Backbone as CSV, one residue per row, in Angstrom:
resi,resn,N_x,N_y,N_z,CA_x,CA_y,CA_z,C_x,C_y,C_z
1,MET,-19.357,8.750,3.755,-18.706,10.021,4.020,-18.818,10.909,2.787
2,SER,-19.355,12.114,2.927,-19.521,13.020,1.809,-18.176,13.632,1.422
3,ASN,-18.149,14.255,0.227,-16.911,14.892,-0.211,-16.498,16.010,0.724
4,SER,-17.490,16.748,1.263,-17.157,17.827,2.197,-16.560,17.281,3.478
5,ASP,-17.076,16.136,3.957,-16.514,15.515,5.159,-15.092,15.029,4.907
6,ARG,-14.861,14.499,3.695,-13.527,14.036,3.364,-12.531,15.186,3.377
7,LYS,-12.957,16.341,2.875,-12.050,17.478,2.826,-11.703,17.986,4.222
8,LYS,-12.621,17.795,5.175,-12.380,18.247,6.539,-11.480,17.290,7.309
9,ALA,-11.411,16.025,6.873,-10.639,15.019,7.597,-9.155,15.335,7.508
10,ARG,-8.490,15.254,8.656,-7.040,15.429,8.681,-6.400,14.070,8.462
11,LEU,-5.667,13.977,7.365,-5.188,12.678,6.899,-3.684,12.723,6.716
12,ALA,-3.008,11.679,7.206,-1.572,11.540,6.958,-1.354,10.300,6.117
13,ALA,-0.616,10.453,5.027,-0.321,9.318,4.149,1.160,8.995,4.234
14,VAL,1.467,7.721,4.465,2.853,7.261,4.525,3.095,6.395,3.311
15,ARG,4.092,6.778,2.508,4.305,6.055,1.251,5.784,6.085,0.888
16,GLY,6.375,4.915,0.661,7.723,4.833,0.133,8.771,5.510,0.989
17,GLY,8.571,5.530,2.316,9.549,6.136,3.188,9.285,7.601,3.467
18,ARG,8.431,8.264,2.673,8.123,9.663,2.868,6.795,9.795,3.586
19,ILE,6.671,10.808,4.416,5.454,11.042,5.185,4.808,12.321,4.692
20,LEU,3.553,12.220,4.256,2.812,13.380,3.781,1.840,13.797,4.868
21,GLY,2.216,14.767,5.651,1.405,15.124,6.804,0.128,15.846,6.444
22,ASN,-0.980,15.419,7.062,-2.273,16.097,6.956,-2.652,16.409,5.509
23,GLN,-2.711,15.350,4.693,-2.990,15.520,3.274,-4.476,15.346,2.979
24,GLN,-4.877,15.881,1.826,-6.247,15.753,1.377,-6.375,14.545,0.451
25,ASP,-7.600,14.198,0.068,-7.885,13.065,-0.802,-7.081,13.139,-2.096
26,ARG,-6.925,14.326,-2.664,-6.239,14.464,-3.940,-4.769,14.079,-3.855
27,ARG,-4.221,13.999,-2.654,-2.807,13.715,-2.488,-2.533,12.239,-2.215
28,LEU,-3.550,11.399,-2.308,-3.359,9.980,-2.016,-2.745,9.216,-3.179
29,HIS,-2.591,9.865,-4.336,-2.059,9.160,-5.495,-0.628,8.736,-5.217
30,PRO,-0.337,7.422,-5.211,1.006,6.955,-4.856,2.104,7.515,-5.736
31,ALA,1.791,7.807,-7.008,2.832,8.273,-7.911,3.324,9.669,-7.553
32,SER,2.619,10.370,-6.656,3.001,11.734,-6.312,4.092,11.783,-5.263
33,VAL,4.497,10.627,-4.752,5.434,10.598,-3.633,6.772,10.019,-4.075
34,ALA,7.856,10.698,-3.752,9.191,10.211,-4.119,9.522,8.939,-3.355
35,GLU,10.351,8.111,-3.964,10.764,6.865,-3.329,11.968,7.136,-2.434
36,ASP,11.821,6.882,-1.146,12.913,7.056,-0.195,12.694,6.002,0.862
37,ARG,13.260,4.835,0.679,12.795,3.630,1.340,12.849,3.655,2.860
38,LEU,13.924,4.163,3.433,14.071,4.005,4.878,14.024,5.324,5.636
39,ARG,14.476,6.409,5.026,14.570,7.657,5.766,13.202,8.097,6.253
40,GLY,13.095,8.390,7.510,11.856,8.909,8.072,10.858,7.835,8.449
41,TYR,10.697,6.818,7.612,9.630,5.861,7.836,10.015,4.789,8.847
42,SER,11.229,4.214,8.738,11.618,3.182,9.685,12.133,3.784,10.990
43,ARG,12.172,5.113,11.078,12.445,5.801,12.335,11.142,6.434,12.814
44,ALA,10.957,6.501,14.113,9.655,6.869,14.662,9.421,8.372,14.724
45,THR,10.460,9.177,14.940,10.270,10.606,15.218,9.474,11.332,14.144
46,PRO,9.790,11.219,12.848,8.990,11.923,11.837,7.531,11.494,11.824
47,LEU,7.253,10.247,12.179,5.872,9.787,12.224,5.099,10.514,13.304
48,TYR,5.703,10.694,14.457,5.034,11.396,15.550,4.707,12.828,15.139
49,ARG,5.598,13.445,14.405,5.344,14.815,13.951,4.222,14.844,12.920
50,ALA,4.241,13.889,12.005,3.232,13.870,10.949,1.850,13.539,11.480
51,PHE,1.772,12.708,12.513,0.480,12.251,13.029,-0.130,13.214,14.041
52,ASP,0.540,14.298,14.350,0.013,15.259,15.317,-1.293,15.864,14.801
53,ARG,-2.356,15.765,15.595,-3.687,16.287,15.248,-4.206,15.679,13.946
54,THR,-3.933,14.393,13.748,-4.377,13.682,12.548,-5.507,12.718,12.898
55,ASP,-6.538,12.679,12.061,-7.679,11.799,12.286,-7.459,10.407,11.709
56,ARG,-6.917,10.343,10.496,-6.815,9.081,9.778,-5.431,8.956,9.149
57,VAL,-4.954,7.728,9.084,-3.643,7.456,8.493,-3.788,6.359,7.437
58,VAL,-3.190,6.575,6.274,-3.086,5.550,5.246,-1.634,5.094,5.211
59,HIS,-1.420,3.842,5.562,-0.066,3.284,5.623,0.197,2.523,4.326
60,ALA,0.995,3.124,3.440,1.214,2.527,2.117,2.697,2.343,1.817
61,ALA,3.540,2.389,2.828,4.983,2.282,2.608,5.436,0.839,2.743
62,ALA,6.216,0.381,1.777,6.764,-0.976,1.825,7.852,-1.099,0.775
63,THR,8.823,-1.950,1.032,9.760,-2.291,-0.034,9.075,-3.282,-0.962
64,ASN,9.462,-3.251,-2.226,8.809,-4.155,-3.170,9.501,-5.513,-3.212
65,ARG,8.954,-6.376,-4.029,9.444,-7.759,-4.063,10.884,-7.846,-4.547
66,ALA,11.240,-7.031,-5.568,12.599,-7.068,-6.094,13.606,-6.601,-5.053
67,THR,13.254,-5.535,-4.318,14.148,-5.021,-3.285,14.384,-6.060,-2.201
68,ALA,13.353,-6.818,-1.854,13.468,-7.804,-0.784,14.507,-8.865,-1.106
69,GLU,14.659,-9.207,-2.369,15.564,-10.289,-2.746,17.026,-9.906,-2.587
70,TYR,17.380,-8.671,-2.943,18.792,-8.300,-2.845,19.107,-7.455,-1.609
71,ASN,18.094,-7.009,-0.887,18.325,-6.241,0.330,17.314,-6.656,1.392
72,PRO,17.454,-7.857,1.938,16.478,-8.342,2.921,16.430,-7.489,4.182
73,PHE,17.551,-6.883,4.565,17.563,-6.021,5.757,16.599,-4.855,5.583
74,ALA,16.675,-4.188,4.430,15.776,-3.066,4.166,14.327,-3.515,4.158
75,CYS,14.073,-4.704,3.600,12.712,-5.232,3.540,12.143,-5.453,4.938
76,ILE,12.931,-6.082,5.803,12.472,-6.369,7.166,12.295,-5.085,7.961
77,MET,13.281,-4.177,7.857,13.209,-2.927,8.621,12.022,-2.076,8.183
78,THR,11.768,-2.010,6.886,10.688,-1.160,6.386,9.322,-1.793,6.596
79,ASN,9.163,-3.028,6.151,7.840,-3.651,6.167,7.386,-4.062,7.564
80,MET,8.330,-4.419,8.439,7.951,-4.885,9.774,8.237,-3.833,10.851
81,LYS,9.493,-3.396,10.960,9.827,-2.375,11.954,9.094,-1.076,11.664
82,GLY,9.034,-0.711,10.384,8.315,0.509,10.025,6.845,0.439,10.384
83,SER,6.236,-0.731,10.202,4.825,-0.890,10.565,4.620,-0.747,12.067
84,LEU,5.537,-1.285,12.855,5.459,-1.110,14.309,5.535,0.362,14.688
85,ASN,6.383,1.115,14.001,6.488,2.546,14.279,5.190,3.276,13.952
86,VAL,4.556,2.886,12.840,3.269,3.491,12.474,2.223,3.194,13.543
87,ILE,2.178,1.954,14.010,1.209,1.556,15.034,1.428,2.339,16.324
88,ASP,2.676,2.389,16.793,2.974,3.092,18.051,2.645,4.572,17.959
89,ALA,3.042,5.195,16.844,2.787,6.627,16.686,1.288,6.912,16.606
90,ALA,0.538,6.056,15.901,-0.910,6.260,15.773,-1.607,6.162,17.128
91,ILE,-1.214,5.175,17.938,-1.831,5.022,19.259,-1.467,6.191,20.163
92,ASP,-0.185,6.547,20.206,0.269,7.612,21.096,-0.299,8.967,20.709
93,LYS,-0.514,9.192,19.409,-1.051,10.468,18.940,-2.580,10.448,18.838
94,LYS,-3.189,9.344,19.294,-4.647,9.233,19.353,-5.309,9.404,17.978
95,VAL,-4.703,8.789,16.971,-5.304,8.753,15.636,-6.571,7.903,15.700
96,ARG,-7.626,8.320,15.024,-8.893,7.591,15.082,-8.831,6.258,14.360
97,SER,-8.259,6.234,13.157,-8.245,4.986,12.392,-7.070,4.957,11.428
98,VAL,-6.582,3.754,11.186,-5.455,3.524,10.285,-5.844,2.428,9.301
99,VAL,-5.596,2.663,8.020,-5.772,1.640,7.000,-4.402,1.302,6.437
100,ALA,-3.996,0.043,6.563,-2.705,-0.414,6.052,-2.911,-1.104,4.712
101,LEU,-2.205,-0.634,3.695,-2.301,-1.244,2.372,-1.333,-2.415,2.287
102,SER,-1.863,-3.578,1.927,-1.052,-4.780,1.868,-1.072,-5.338,0.446
103,THR,-0.784,-6.604,0.301,-0.656,-7.230,-1.011,-1.244,-8.632,-1.003
104,ASP,-1.665,-9.081,-2.180,-2.149,-10.450,-2.271,-1.038,-11.465,-2.002
105,LYS,0.223,-11.026,-2.088,1.350,-11.928,-1.834,1.499,-12.260,-0.355
106,ALA,0.740,-11.576,0.518,0.748,-11.907,1.938,-0.106,-13.139,2.227
107,SER,-0.926,-13.538,1.262,-1.743,-14.733,1.409,-0.938,-15.946,0.942
108,ASN,-0.758,-16.930,1.849,0.078,-18.094,1.533,1.459,-17.655,1.037
109,ALA,2.100,-16.799,1.832,3.375,-16.196,1.435,4.439,-17.253,1.154
110,VAL,5.191,-17.042,0.061,6.231,-17.995,-0.329,7.604,-17.340,-0.427
111,ASP,7.708,-16.037,-0.185,9.001,-15.370,-0.239,9.086,-14.338,0.880
112,LEU,10.239,-13.662,0.981,10.459,-12.721,2.076,9.493,-11.551,2.015
113,TYR,9.268,-11.022,0.825,8.352,-9.891,0.685,6.962,-10.230,1.213
114,GLY,6.403,-11.334,0.742,5.080,-11.731,1.206,5.054,-12.029,2.691
115,SER,6.119,-12.619,3.213,6.181,-12.964,4.640,6.213,-11.720,5.520
116,THR,6.983,-10.703,5.107,7.032,-9.476,5.905,5.709,-8.720,5.831
117,GLU,5.052,-8.760,4.682,3.747,-8.123,4.574,2.698,-8.869,5.411
118,LEU,2.790,-10.195,5.452,1.902,-10.976,6.309,2.133,-10.628,7.776
119,ALA,3.410,-10.500,8.161,3.724,-10.113,9.541,3.174,-8.735,9.851
120,SER,3.301,-7.806,8.914,2.760,-6.461,9.098,1.245,-6.503,9.270
121,ASP,0.549,-7.253,8.415,-0.905,-7.378,8.530,-1.303,-7.911,9.899
122,THR,-0.571,-8.916,10.375,-0.872,-9.528,11.668,-0.698,-8.519,12.799
123,LEU,0.336,-7.684,12.704,0.570,-6.655,13.721,-0.587,-5.662,13.768
124,PHE,-1.037,-5.206,12.600,-2.121,-4.227,12.567,-3.418,-4.804,13.112
125,VAL,-3.722,-6.044,12.762,-4.943,-6.667,13.268,-4.854,-6.874,14.778
126,ALA,-3.712,-7.368,15.254,-3.558,-7.683,16.676,-3.597,-6.442,17.553
127,ASP,-3.090,-5.309,17.039,-2.988,-4.120,17.882,-4.308,-3.403,18.086
128,ASN,-5.385,-3.901,17.510,-6.692,-3.326,17.828,-7.032,-3.534,19.292
129,GLY,-6.490,-4.579,19.901,-6.752,-4.827,21.315,-5.742,-4.220,22.238
130,CYS,-4.820,-3.421,21.699,-3.725,-2.876,22.519,-3.668,-1.356,22.499
131,SER,-4.708,-0.716,21.976,-4.637,0.738,21.821,-5.222,1.501,22.997
132,GLY,-5.660,0.806,24.060,-6.117,1.482,25.265,-7.453,2.165,25.084
133,PRO,-7.775,3.094,25.988,-9.089,3.744,25.945,-9.314,4.571,24.682
134,GLN,-8.234,5.030,24.046,-8.377,5.795,22.815,-8.960,4.936,21.705
135,GLN,-8.603,3.631,21.688,-9.124,2.668,20.717,-8.923,3.119,19.277
136,THR,-7.665,3.332,18.919,-7.340,3.533,17.514,-7.711,2.271,16.747
137,ALA,-8.458,2.427,15.667,-8.913,1.278,14.885,-7.952,1.027,13.730
138,PHE,-7.482,-0.208,13.621,-6.568,-0.603,12.548,-7.265,-1.587,11.613
139,SER,-7.145,-1.354,10.314,-7.682,-2.266,9.310,-6.644,-2.464,8.219
140,VAL,-6.799,-3.552,7.467,-5.858,-3.902,6.409,-6.636,-4.146,5.121
141,VAL,-6.060,-3.737,3.992,-6.647,-4.075,2.700,-5.558,-4.674,1.829
142,ARG,-5.875,-5.801,1.189,-4.932,-6.473,0.309,-5.295,-6.207,-1.148
143,TYR,-4.335,-5.647,-1.876,-4.534,-5.310,-3.277,-3.957,-6.380,-4.186
144,GLY,-4.293,-6.253,-5.464,-3.627,-7.003,-6.493,-2.567,-6.131,-7.129
145,ASN,-2.650,-5.938,-8.440,-1.671,-5.129,-9.167,-2.261,-3.768,-9.501
146,ASN,-1.575,-2.707,-9.084,-1.982,-1.350,-9.439,-1.592,-1.074,-10.890
147,MET,-2.578,-0.824,-11.730,-2.296,-0.581,-13.143,-1.453,0.672,-13.311
148,GLY,-0.307,0.500,-13.946,0.564,1.640,-14.216,1.495,2.009,-13.087
149,SER,1.482,1.263,-11.979,2.357,1.604,-10.855,3.805,1.253,-11.176
150,HIS,4.718,1.871,-10.445,6.143,1.663,-10.661,6.507,0.195,-10.466
151,GLY,7.172,-0.375,-11.469,7.610,-1.753,-11.369,6.594,-2.784,-11.829
152,SER,5.395,-2.351,-12.217,4.373,-3.302,-12.650,4.526,-3.611,-14.138
153,THR,3.727,-4.568,-14.624,3.933,-5.085,-15.976,3.655,-4.044,-17.063
154,ILE,2.625,-3.224,-16.911,2.252,-2.306,-17.993,3.363,-1.316,-18.319
155,PRO,3.885,-0.551,-17.341,4.980,0.358,-17.704,6.247,-0.373,-18.131
156,PHE,6.465,-1.584,-17.601,7.647,-2.351,-18.004,7.546,-2.775,-19.466
157,PHE,6.377,-3.265,-19.857,6.193,-3.655,-21.258,6.309,-2.443,-22.186
158,MET,5.801,-1.302,-21.741,5.921,-0.092,-22.559,7.382,0.304,-22.747
159,LEU,8.181,0.041,-21.723,9.599,0.409,-21.773,10.377,-0.449,-22.765
160,ILE,10.013,-1.738,-22.864,10.817,-2.658,-23.674,10.140,-3.071,-24.968
161,ARG,8.971,-2.531,-25.278,8.228,-3.035,-26.432,8.931,-2.768,-27.759
162,ASP,9.792,-1.760,-27.823,10.487,-1.453,-29.073,11.725,-2.314,-29.283
163,LYS,12.038,-3.170,-28.322,13.231,-4.012,-28.448,12.964,-5.287,-29.250
164,GLY,11.707,-5.529,-29.621,11.396,-6.642,-30.507,10.897,-7.892,-29.809
165,VAL,11.353,-8.163,-28.592,10.968,-9.377,-27.890,10.542,-9.022,-26.468
166,ILE,9.355,-9.495,-26.085,8.890,-9.366,-24.706,8.705,-10.776,-24.168
167,ARG,9.512,-11.152,-23.207,9.472,-12.515,-22.672,8.615,-12.567,-21.410
168,ILE,7.789,-13.580,-21.320,7.012,-13.843,-20.112,7.253,-15.292,-19.687
169,THR,6.995,-15.565,-18.423,7.291,-16.897,-17.887,6.349,-17.958,-18.437
170,ASP,5.057,-17.619,-18.518,4.060,-18.604,-18.946,2.875,-17.857,-19.539
171,ARG,2.434,-18.270,-20.708,1.314,-17.592,-21.373,0.015,-17.700,-20.575
172,ARG,-0.051,-18.631,-19.651,-1.273,-18.805,-18.863,-1.334,-17.888,-17.643
173,MET,-0.273,-17.145,-17.377,-0.233,-16.276,-16.196,-1.333,-15.225,-16.234
174,THR,-1.917,-14.967,-15.085,-2.925,-13.907,-14.961,-2.534,-12.960,-13.836
175,ARG,-3.076,-11.754,-13.876,-2.890,-10.771,-12.826,-4.231,-10.123,-12.501
176,CYS,-4.512,-9.960,-11.213,-5.687,-9.204,-10.784,-5.326,-7.730,-10.788
177,MET,-6.137,-6.914,-11.445,-5.786,-5.518,-11.683,-6.738,-4.568,-10.967
178,ILE,-6.194,-3.430,-10.538,-6.988,-2.380,-9.906,-6.374,-1.038,-10.278
179,SER,-7.204,-0.030,-10.507,-6.710,1.292,-10.882,-6.433,2.124,-9.639
180,PHE,-5.666,3.209,-9.800,-5.392,4.100,-8.682,-6.678,4.723,-8.136
181,GLU,-7.598,5.051,-9.048,-8.868,5.648,-8.602,-9.646,4.673,-7.730
182,GLU,-9.659,3.394,-8.128,-10.335,2.382,-7.319,-9.631,2.199,-5.977
183,ASP,-8.295,2.312,-5.978,-7.538,2.249,-4.723,-8.051,3.271,-3.720
184,VAL,-8.128,4.511,-4.184,-8.506,5.611,-3.294,-9.926,5.434,-2.774
185,GLU,-10.850,5.091,-3.665,-12.236,4.894,-3.244,-12.362,3.745,-2.256
186,LEU,-11.580,2.700,-2.451,-11.620,1.564,-1.524,-11.130,1.966,-0.145
187,VAL,-10.077,2.776,-0.086,-9.574,3.244,1.215,-10.639,4.058,1.940
188,TRP,-11.298,4.978,1.229,-12.352,5.771,1.870,-13.512,4.886,2.315
189,HIS,-13.829,3.873,1.528,-14.895,2.941,1.928,-14.531,2.241,3.234
190,ILE,-13.280,1.848,3.372,-12.858,1.156,4.597,-12.953,2.086,5.794
191,PHE,-12.549,3.335,5.630,-12.672,4.292,6.729,-14.123,4.401,7.201
192,GLU,-15.062,4.324,6.270,-16.477,4.442,6.613,-17.060,3.142,7.149
193,ASP,-16.561,2.010,6.669,-17.173,0.711,6.936,-16.557,-0.029,8.116
194,ARG,-15.272,0.204,8.397,-14.540,-0.617,9.342,-15.076,-0.499,10.761
195,VAL,-14.893,-1.562,11.524,-15.094,-1.533,12.976,-13.714,-1.544,13.616
196,ASP,-13.028,-2.661,13.508,-11.602,-2.756,13.806,-11.146,-4.177,13.522
197,GLY,-9.914,-4.297,13.042,-9.315,-5.601,12.840,-9.683,-6.325,11.567
198,GLU,-10.374,-5.653,10.639,-10.764,-6.332,9.403,-9.599,-6.402,8.417
199,VAL,-9.605,-7.454,7.610,-8.722,-7.552,6.457,-9.609,-7.569,5.215
200,TYR,-9.566,-6.501,4.433,-10.399,-6.373,3.243,-9.659,-6.919,2.024
201,ALA,-10.393,-7.569,1.143,-9.840,-8.046,-0.120,-10.885,-7.788,-1.200
202,LYS,-10.586,-6.869,-2.091,-11.523,-6.505,-3.162,-11.545,-7.593,-4.224
203,ARG,-12.721,-7.901,-4.714,-12.844,-8.849,-5.826,-12.510,-8.100,-7.117
204,MET,-11.323,-8.378,-7.655,-10.808,-7.617,-8.789,-10.854,-8.444,-10.071
205,PRO,-11.051,-7.798,-11.202,-11.002,-8.525,-12.482,-9.574,-8.959,-12.787
206,SER,-9.430,-10.070,-13.493,-8.106,-10.564,-13.853,-7.897,-10.441,-15.360
207,MET,-6.640,-10.405,-15.739,-6.288,-10.375,-17.155,-5.083,-11.293,-17.370
208,LYS,-4.970,-11.824,-18.583,-3.809,-12.621,-18.927,-2.637,-11.694,-19.243
209,VAL,-1.482,-12.027,-18.687,-0.289,-11.223,-18.949,0.014,-11.219,-20.447
210,ALA,-0.226,-12.339,-21.112,0.020,-12.405,-22.555,-0.844,-11.400,-23.315
211,ASP,-2.068,-11.159,-22.853,-2.926,-10.168,-23.494,-2.354,-8.758,-23.342
212,GLY,-1.726,-8.528,-22.181,-1.079,-7.237,-21.978,0.092,-7.032,-22.914
213,VAL,0.805,-8.114,-23.179,1.910,-8.040,-24.140,1.393,-7.692,-25.528
214,VAL,0.320,-8.389,-25.946,-0.265,-8.133,-27.274,-0.731,-6.689,-27.375
215,ALA,-1.354,-6.176,-26.317,-1.843,-4.792,-26.326,-0.697,-3.800,-26.481
216,GLN,0.435,-4.082,-25.838,1.575,-3.187,-25.919,2.224,-3.221,-27.303
217,ARG,2.159,-4.379,-27.960,2.786,-4.517,-29.271,1.880,-4.038,-30.387
218,ALA,0.596,-3.815,-30.090,-0.333,-3.383,-31.135,0.027,-1.959,-31.601
219,PRO,-0.146,-1.637,-32.894,0.149,-0.278,-33.387,-0.794,0.732,-32.781
220,GLU,-0.256,1.901,-32.457,-1.082,2.951,-31.843,-1.962,3.582,-32.912
221,ALA,-3.178,3.938,-32.504,-4.130,4.533,-33.441,-3.705,5.956,-33.800
């Protein structure tokens, strides 16, 4: 898909409870969207309005792992019920294709967050056979860690690095990393490449968390 074709595409991005109707590629940056976990997203009506005359939808709304532990109701309602609302609205509004952003924690899930994301992935894959003659295509992509995203290790280490001690669970821990720019390009690739029902997993470089700590503690040039 050329840049001119991308600009012509009518795109709706759902992120953090907020719906960005008919947005362009430049608006896909997750950091541009306020966090509002349940309003609008776990209810169907705003989705129907946002998806009107929309070609493609990027579904990126989910509660994070920390939220799931102390507020399981919000986690289930957002990650599972909210995903059902996205699916229903996309089919009813005849959206051409939907890409759902997931997490590596949905693979061999061991906690509530990963389990709800796995359930969401399963719903998106299964509903490829339920969209009727319109045949809205649903695909899923599983990410690792977005560098610099809210709640991730890099901004957290930057926040506490002046306190003298940065504690980690195990020096052998690693994280698979991906940048926001790579996120966006991967989503556009899926829109171009998908047939329906695929689960994409990018082969991402890994880094040791301990190396990230050392980098944060190093003196700035």
